[in-house]
Every structure is written in C-alpha cells, then in structure tokens.
N, CA, C and O atoms as a GROMACS GRO file, in nm:
protein
  368
    1MET      N    1   0.346  -2.237   0.191
    1MET     CA    2   0.369  -2.151   0.075
    1MET      C    3   0.494  -2.067   0.099
    1MET      O    4   0.502  -1.996   0.199
    2SER      N    5   0.588  -2.074   0.012
    2SER     CA    6   0.714  -2.002   0.025
    2SER      C    7   0.706  -1.866  -0.042
    2SER      O    8   0.651  -1.851  -0.151
    3LEU      N    9   0.763  -1.765   0.025
    3LEU     CA   10   0.766  -1.630  -0.031
    3LEU      C   11   0.904  -1.595  -0.086
    3LEU      O   12   0.933  -1.477  -0.108
    4ALA      N   13   0.987  -1.694  -0.109
    4ALA     CA   14   1.122  -1.669  -0.158
    4ALA      C   15   1.122  -1.601  -0.295
    4ALA      O   16   1.215  -1.527  -0.326
    5TRP      N   17   1.021  -1.625  -0.376
    5TRP     CA   18   1.016  -1.566  -0.509
    5TRP      C   19   0.996  -1.415  -0.504
    5TRP      O   20   1.017  -1.347  -0.604
    6MET      N   21   0.955  -1.360  -0.388
    6MET     CA   22   0.928  -1.217  -0.377
    6MET      C   23   1.053  -1.136  -0.343
    6MET      O   24   1.048  -1.014  -0.341
    7ALA      N   25   1.164  -1.202  -0.315
    7ALA     CA   26   1.291  -1.135  -0.286
    7ALA      C   27   1.276  -1.036  -0.172
    7ALA      O   28   1.303  -0.918  -0.188
    8TRP      N   29   1.232  -1.086  -0.056
    8TRP     CA   30   1.216  -1.000   0.060
    8TRP      C   31   1.353  -0.959   0.113
    8TRP      O   32   1.423  -1.039   0.176
    9THR      N   33   1.390  -0.837   0.087
    9THR     CA   34   1.515  -0.783   0.139
    9THR      C   35   1.482  -0.701   0.264
    9THR      O   36   1.366  -0.676   0.294
   10GLY      N   37   1.585  -0.660   0.334
   10GLY     CA   38   1.564  -0.577   0.452
   10GLY      C   39   1.490  -0.448   0.422
   10GLY      O   40   1.392  -0.417   0.489
   11PRO      N   41   1.534  -0.371   0.322
   11PRO     CA   42   1.464  -0.247   0.289
   11PRO      C   43   1.318  -0.270   0.247
   11PRO      O   44   1.231  -0.189   0.277
   12THR      N   45   1.291  -0.380   0.177
   12THR     CA   46   1.154  -0.410   0.137
   12THR      C   47   1.067  -0.437   0.260
   12THR      O   48   0.955  -0.388   0.269
   13ALA      N   49   1.119  -0.514   0.352
   13ALA     CA   50   1.044  -0.544   0.474
   13ALA      C   51   1.021  -0.418   0.556
   13ALA      O   52   0.913  -0.399   0.612
   14ILE      N   53   1.122  -0.332   0.565
   14ILE     CA   54   1.107  -0.206   0.639
   14ILE      C   55   1.000  -0.119   0.573
   14ILE      O   56   0.917  -0.060   0.642
   15PHE      N   57   1.002  -0.110   0.440
   15PHE     CA   58   0.905  -0.029   0.366
   15PHE      C   59   0.762  -0.074   0.398
   15PHE      O   60   0.678   0.008   0.434
   16PHE      N   61   0.736  -0.202   0.384
   16PHE     CA   62   0.600  -0.250   0.410
   16PHE      C   63   0.565  -0.243   0.559
   16PHE      O   64   0.448  -0.223   0.593
   17GLY      N   65   0.662  -0.259   0.645
   17GLY     CA   66   0.638  -0.244   0.788
   17GLY      C   67   0.598  -0.101   0.824
   17GLY      O   68   0.507  -0.080   0.904
   18VAL      N   69   0.667  -0.004   0.764
   18VAL     CA   70   0.634   0.136   0.788
   18VAL      C   71   0.493   0.168   0.737
   18VAL      O   72   0.417   0.237   0.806
   19ILE      N   73   0.458   0.119   0.620
   19ILE     CA   74   0.323   0.142   0.566
   19ILE      C   75   0.219   0.081   0.658
   19ILE      O   76   0.116   0.144   0.686
   20ALA      N   77   0.243  -0.040   0.707
   20ALA     CA   78   0.148  -0.105   0.798
   20ALA      C   79   0.134  -0.026   0.928
   20ALA      O   80   0.024  -0.009   0.978
   21CYS      N   81   0.246   0.022   0.981
   21CYS     CA   82   0.240   0.102   1.104
   21CYS      C   83   0.166   0.233   1.083
   21CYS      O   84   0.091   0.277   1.170
   22LEU      N   85   0.188   0.296   0.968
   22LEU     CA   86   0.114   0.419   0.938
   22LEU      C   87  -0.036   0.394   0.932
   22LEU      O   88  -0.115   0.473   0.984
   23LEU      N   89  -0.076   0.285   0.868
   23LEU     CA   90  -0.218   0.253   0.860
   23LEU      C   91  -0.278   0.227   0.998
   23LEU      O   92  -0.388   0.271   1.027
   24LEU      N   93  -0.204   0.156   1.081
   24LEU     CA   94  -0.252   0.132   1.218
   24LEU      C   95  -0.260   0.262   1.298
   24LEU      O   96  -0.357   0.285   1.370
   25LEU      N   97  -0.158   0.347   1.284
   25LEU     CA   98  -0.158   0.475   1.355
   25LEU      C   99  -0.275   0.563   1.312
   25LEU      O  100  -0.342   0.623   1.396
   26PHE      N  101  -0.299   0.571   1.183
   26PHE     CA  102  -0.408   0.655   1.134
   26PHE      C  103  -0.544   0.597   1.168
   26PHE      O  104  -0.640   0.672   1.185
   27THR      N  105  -0.555   0.467   1.178
   27THR     CA  106  -0.679   0.406   1.224
   27THR      C  107  -0.703   0.443   1.370
   27THR      O  108  -0.814   0.482   1.407
   28PHE      N  109  -0.600   0.430   1.453
   28PHE     CA  110  -0.611   0.468   1.594
   28PHE      C  111  -0.648   0.615   1.608
   28PHE      O  112  -0.737   0.650   1.686
   29LEU      N  113  -0.581   0.703   1.533
   29LEU     CA  114  -0.610   0.846   1.541
   29LEU      C  115  -0.753   0.877   1.497
   29LEU      O  116  -0.819   0.963   1.555
   30GLY      N  117  -0.799   0.808   1.393
   30GLY     CA  118  -0.935   0.829   1.346
   30GLY      C  119  -1.040   0.788   1.447
   30GLY      O  120  -1.145   0.850   1.456
   31ILE      N  121  -1.012   0.682   1.523
   31ILE     CA  122  -1.106   0.636   1.625
   31ILE      C  123  -1.097   0.725   1.749
   31ILE      O  124  -1.198   0.766   1.805
   32ARG      N  125  -0.976   0.753   1.791
   32ARG     CA  126  -0.954   0.829   1.915
   32ARG      C  127  -0.985   0.978   1.899
   32ARG      O  128  -1.044   1.039   1.988
   33TYR      N  129  -0.945   1.036   1.787
   33TYR     CA  130  -0.963   1.179   1.761
   33TYR      C  131  -1.032   1.200   1.627
   33TYR      O  132  -0.965   1.235   1.529
   34PRO      N  133  -1.162   1.181   1.620
   34PRO     CA  134  -1.232   1.201   1.492
   34PRO      C  135  -1.213   1.345   1.444
   34PRO      O  136  -1.203   1.438   1.524
   35GLU      N  137  -1.209   1.361   1.314
   35GLU     CA  138  -1.192   1.495   1.259
   35GLU      C  139  -1.297   1.522   1.152
   35GLU      O  140  -1.355   1.430   1.096
   36THR      N  141  -1.318   1.647   1.126
   36THR     CA  142  -1.406   1.685   1.016
   36THR      C  143  -1.317   1.718   0.898
   36THR      O  144  -1.207   1.770   0.915
   37PRO      N  145  -1.362   1.687   0.778
   37PRO     CA  146  -1.281   1.718   0.661
   37PRO      C  147  -1.253   1.868   0.650
   37PRO      O  148  -1.333   1.950   0.695
   38ARG      N  149  -1.141   1.902   0.592
   38ARG     CA  150  -1.106   2.043   0.572
   38ARG      C  151  -1.069   2.068   0.427
   38ARG      O  152  -1.035   1.976   0.353
   39ARG      N  153  -1.078   2.192   0.388
   39ARG     CA  154  -1.042   2.232   0.252
   39ARG      C  155  -0.904   2.297   0.253
   39ARG      O  156  -0.876   2.384   0.336
   40GLY      N  157  -0.821   2.254   0.161
   40GLY     CA  158  -0.686   2.309   0.150
   40GLY      C  159  -0.667   2.372   0.014
   40GLY      O  160  -0.763   2.419  -0.048
   41ILE      N  161  -0.544   2.373  -0.033
   41ILE     CA  162  -0.514   2.439  -0.160
   41ILE      C  163  -0.570   2.363  -0.281
   41ILE      O  164  -0.581   2.420  -0.389
   42LEU      N  165  -0.605   2.237  -0.263
   42LEU     CA  166  -0.667   2.162  -0.373
   42LEU      C  167  -0.816   2.190  -0.384
   42LEU      O  168  -0.881   2.146  -0.479
   43THR      N  169  -0.870   2.263  -0.290
   43THR     CA  170  -1.012   2.300  -0.281
   43THR      C  171  -1.106   2.179  -0.278
   43THR      O  172  -1.221   2.187  -0.322
   44ILE      N  173  -1.056   2.068  -0.226
   44ILE     CA  174  -1.142   1.952  -0.202
   44ILE      C  175  -1.133   1.921  -0.053
   44ILE      O  176  -1.033   1.952   0.012
   45GLU      N  177  -1.237   1.860  -0.001
   45GLU     CA  178  -1.235   1.823   0.140
   45GLU      C  179  -1.146   1.700   0.158
   45GLU      O  180  -1.162   1.599   0.088
   46THR      N  181  -1.053   1.709   0.252
   46THR     CA  182  -0.965   1.596   0.280
   46THR      C  183  -0.961   1.567   0.429
   46THR      O  184  -0.979   1.657   0.512
   47THR      N  185  -0.938   1.441   0.462
   47THR     CA  186  -0.918   1.398   0.600
   47THR      C  187  -0.772   1.354   0.614
   47THR      O  188  -0.696   1.359   0.518
   48ARG      N  189  -0.735   1.312   0.734
   48ARG     CA  190  -0.598   1.262   0.753
   48ARG      C  191  -0.565   1.149   0.658
   48ARG      O  192  -0.457   1.145   0.598
   49GLY      N  193  -0.659   1.057   0.642
   49GLY     CA  194  -0.637   0.942   0.554
   49GLY      C  195  -0.619   0.984   0.409
   49GLY      O  196  -0.536   0.928   0.338
   50ASP      N  197  -0.697   1.082   0.365
   50ASP     CA  198  -0.682   1.132   0.228
   50ASP      C  199  -0.544   1.194   0.209
   50ASP      O  200  -0.478   1.171   0.108
   51ARG      N  201  -0.502   1.272   0.307
   51ARG     CA  202  -0.370   1.335   0.296
   51ARG      C  203  -0.258   1.232   0.302
   51ARG      O  204  -0.155   1.249   0.237
   52LEU      N  205  -0.277   1.125   0.379
   52LEU     CA  206  -0.178   1.016   0.380
   52LEU      C  207  -0.170   0.952   0.241
   52LEU      O  208  -0.061   0.927   0.191
   53PHE      N  209  -0.284   0.925   0.181
   53PHE     CA  210  -0.286   0.864   0.048
   53PHE      C  211  -0.218   0.955  -0.054
   53PHE      O  212  -0.138   0.909  -0.135
   54ILE      N  213  -0.249   1.085  -0.050
   54ILE     CA  214  -0.187   1.181  -0.143
   54ILE      C  215  -0.036   1.183  -0.121
   54ILE      O  216   0.041   1.189  -0.217
   55THR      N  217   0.006   1.177   0.005
   55THR     CA  218   0.149   1.176   0.036
   55THR      C  219   0.217   1.050  -0.017
   55THR      O  220   0.324   1.059  -0.078
   56LEU      N  221   0.156   0.934   0.005
   56LEU     CA  222   0.217   0.809  -0.042
   56LEU      C  223   0.223   0.804  -0.195
   56LEU      O  224   0.323   0.760  -0.252
   57LEU      N  225   0.117   0.850  -0.260
   57LEU     CA  226   0.115   0.850  -0.406
   57LEU      C  227   0.220   0.946  -0.462
   57LEU      O  228   0.294   0.911  -0.554
   58GLY      N  229   0.225   1.066  -0.407
   58GLY     CA  230   0.325   1.163  -0.452
   58GLY      C  231   0.467   1.115  -0.425
   58GLY      O  232   0.556   1.135  -0.507
   59SER      N  233   0.487   1.052  -0.312
   59SER     CA  234   0.620   1.001  -0.278
   59SER      C  235   0.664   0.891  -0.374
   59SER      O  236   0.782   0.880  -0.408
   60ALA      N  237   0.569   0.810  -0.418
   60ALA     CA  238   0.602   0.707  -0.517
   60ALA      C  239   0.651   0.771  -0.647
   60ALA      O  240   0.748   0.725  -0.706
   61PHE      N  241   0.583   0.878  -0.690
   61PHE     CA  242   0.626   0.947  -0.812
   61PHE      C  243   0.761   1.017  -0.793
   61PHE      O  244   0.844   1.017  -0.883
   62ILE      N  245   0.782   1.077  -0.676
   62ILE     CA  246   0.911   1.142  -0.648
   62ILE      C  247   1.023   1.039  -0.656
   62ILE      O  248   1.126   1.065  -0.718
   63ASN      N  249   1.004   0.923  -0.593
   63ASN     CA  250   1.108   0.820  -0.594
   63ASN      C  251   1.129   0.761  -0.733
   63ASN      O  252   1.243   0.734  -0.772
   64ALA      N  253   1.022   0.741  -0.807
   64ALA     CA  254   1.037   0.688  -0.944
   64ALA      C  255   1.112   0.788  -1.031
   64ALA      O  256   1.200   0.750  -1.108
   65GLY      N  257   1.076   0.914  -1.020
   65GLY     CA  258   1.147   1.018  -1.096
   65GLY      C  259   1.293   1.029  -1.055
   65GLY      O  260   1.381   1.049  -1.139
   66TRP      N  261   1.317   1.016  -0.926
   66TRP     CA  262   1.455   1.022  -0.876
   66TRP      C  263   1.538   0.908  -0.934
   66TRP      O  264   1.651   0.929  -0.976
   67LEU      N  265   1.481   0.789  -0.936
   67LEU     CA  266   1.553   0.675  -0.993
   67LEU      C  267   1.581   0.695  -1.142
   67LEU      O  268   1.686   0.656  -1.192
   68ALA      N  269   1.486   0.756  -1.211
   68ALA     CA  270   1.501   0.774  -1.356
   68ALA      C  271   1.598   0.885  -1.392
   68ALA      O  272   1.669   0.875  -1.492
   69MET      N  273   1.603   0.993  -1.310
   69MET     CA  274   1.677   1.111  -1.353
   69MET      C  275   1.799   1.149  -1.269
   69MET      O  276   1.890   1.214  -1.320
   70ALA      N  277   1.802   1.113  -1.144
   70ALA     CA  278   1.911   1.159  -1.057
   70ALA      C  279   2.017   1.052  -1.042
   70ALA      O  280   1.988   0.932  -1.043
   71GLY      N  281   2.138   1.095  -1.030
   71GLY     CA  282   2.247   1.001  -1.009
   71GLY      C  283   2.290   0.996  -0.863
   71GLY      O  284   2.390   0.933  -0.830
   72LEU      N  285   2.215   1.062  -0.777
   72LEU     CA  286   2.248   1.067  -0.635
   72LEU      C  287   2.185   0.952  -0.560
   72LEU      O  288   2.094   0.887  -0.612
   73PRO      N  289   2.231   0.924  -0.438
   73PRO     CA  290   2.172   0.815  -0.359
   73PRO      C  291   2.023   0.837  -0.333
   73PRO      O  292   1.975   0.950  -0.328
   74GLN      N  293   1.953   0.728  -0.318
   74GLN     CA  294   1.807   0.731  -0.302
   74GLN      C  295   1.761   0.798  -0.174
   74GLN      O  296   1.649   0.848  -0.167
   75TYR      N  297   1.846   0.800  -0.070
   75TYR     CA  298   1.801   0.860   0.054
   75TYR      C  299   1.779   1.011   0.041
   75TYR      O  300   1.709   1.069   0.124
   76TRP      N  301   1.836   1.074  -0.061
   76TRP     CA  302   1.805   1.216  -0.087
   76TRP      C  303   1.658   1.231  -0.128
   76TRP      O  304   1.592   1.327  -0.090
   77ALA      N  305   1.609   1.135  -0.204
   77ALA     CA  306   1.468   1.137  -0.242
   77ALA      C  307   1.380   1.119  -0.119
   77ALA      O  308   1.271   1.176  -0.113
   78LEU      N  309   1.426   1.041  -0.022
   78LEU     CA  310   1.352   1.025   0.103
   78LEU      C  311   1.336   1.159   0.175
   78LEU      O  312   1.231   1.189   0.230
   79GLY      N  313   1.442   1.239   0.173
   79GLY     CA  314   1.435   1.373   0.233
   79GLY      C  315   1.334   1.462   0.163
   79GLY      O  316   1.259   1.535   0.227
   80ILE      N  317   1.334   1.456   0.030
   80ILE     CA  318   1.236   1.533  -0.047
   80ILE      C  319   1.095   1.485  -0.016
   80ILE      O  320   1.003   1.566  -0.003
   81CYS      N  321   1.078   1.354  -0.003
   81CYS     CA  322   0.946   1.299   0.029
   81CYS      C  323   0.901   1.345   0.168
   81CYS      O  324   0.782   1.371   0.188
   82ALA      N  325   0.993   1.355   0.262
   82ALA     CA  326   0.957   1.402   0.397
   82ALA      C  327   0.910   1.547   0.392
   82ALA      O  328   0.811   1.582   0.457
   83LEU      N  329   0.979   1.631   0.315
   83LEU     CA  330   0.935   1.770   0.299
   83LEU      C  331   0.800   1.777   0.229
   83LEU      O  332   0.714   1.857   0.267
   84TYR      N  333   0.781   1.694   0.130
   84TYR     CA  334   0.653   1.687   0.058
   84TYR      C  335   0.541   1.646   0.154
   84TYR      O  336   0.431   1.702   0.148
   85ALA      N  337   0.568   1.548   0.241
   85ALA     CA  338   0.467   1.502   0.337
   85ALA      C  339   0.428   1.614   0.433
   85ALA      O  340   0.310   1.633   0.462
   86VAL      N  341   0.526   1.688   0.481
   86VAL     CA  342   0.498   1.801   0.571
   86VAL      C  343   0.410   1.903   0.499
   86VAL      O  344   0.313   1.954   0.556
   87ALA      N  345   0.442   1.933   0.374
   87ALA     CA  346   0.364   2.030   0.297
   87ALA      C  347   0.221   1.981   0.274
   87ALA      O  348   0.126   2.058   0.288
   88VAL      N  349   0.205   1.854   0.241
   88VAL     CA  350   0.070   1.799   0.217
   88VAL      C  351  -0.014   1.805   0.344
   88VAL      O  352  -0.129   1.848   0.340
   89PHE      N  353   0.043   1.763   0.456
   89PHE     CA  354  -0.034   1.763   0.580
   89PHE      C  355  -0.060   1.904   0.632
   89PHE      O  356  -0.152   1.925   0.711
   90ARG      N  357   0.021   1.999   0.590
   90ARG     CA  358   0.001   2.138   0.634
   90ARG      C  359  -0.099   2.211   0.546
   90ARG      O  360  -0.188   2.279   0.598
   91TRP      N  361  -0.088   2.198   0.414
   91TRP     CA  362  -0.165   2.285   0.325
   91TRP      C  363  -0.271   2.216   0.241
   91TRP      O  364  -0.351   2.285   0.179
   92VAL      N  365  -0.276   2.085   0.236
   92VAL     CA  366  -0.377   2.021   0.151
   92VAL      C  367  -0.500   1.989   0.232
   92VAL      O  368  -0.597   1.934   0.180
   0.00000   0.00000   0.00000
C-alpha cells in the first residue's frame, strides 16, 4: 500500500513524530510517576494527559487562526503555542 497520496513532507513527518514521542513520554511518566488529578483555573480535575490534550487542541486553534489572520511566518505561532503550553501545564 503506497502512502504517496498523503503528501508526506518533512514538516509533516516531524509533526507526527513529535506527537508520537509526546505520547510515549507521557505514557512512561504515567507509569513511572503516577499522579493524582489536580484542580486548576478551569476548576476541573486534570492529569498530565488532560493538560497535554488541552495544549494540543489549543495549539491547533492558535495555528489555524494564525494561518487565517497573520501575515507573519508560521514559526511565530509555534512560539505562541510554546508559551500557551507552559501556561496550561502551570495553571490548568
């Protein structure tokens, strides 16, 4: 089965590779260092995995909005996403 129709570019492969590595890392952390859920500014109990999901979902919206509204290079959106991730893991 050929995957040529999916247009696997370098950035696409890096993106999915990073997501796969994050999932593996968080699985390892969950097994090695179990945690209890905590309450943050959303007033719901979240774990590391929940905060990762919130970060990935928010980052998708940040990048989509950046593509729609900003005329600057996309790597600026990556910087905003990194700050957003730090905030989510700190306060959510």
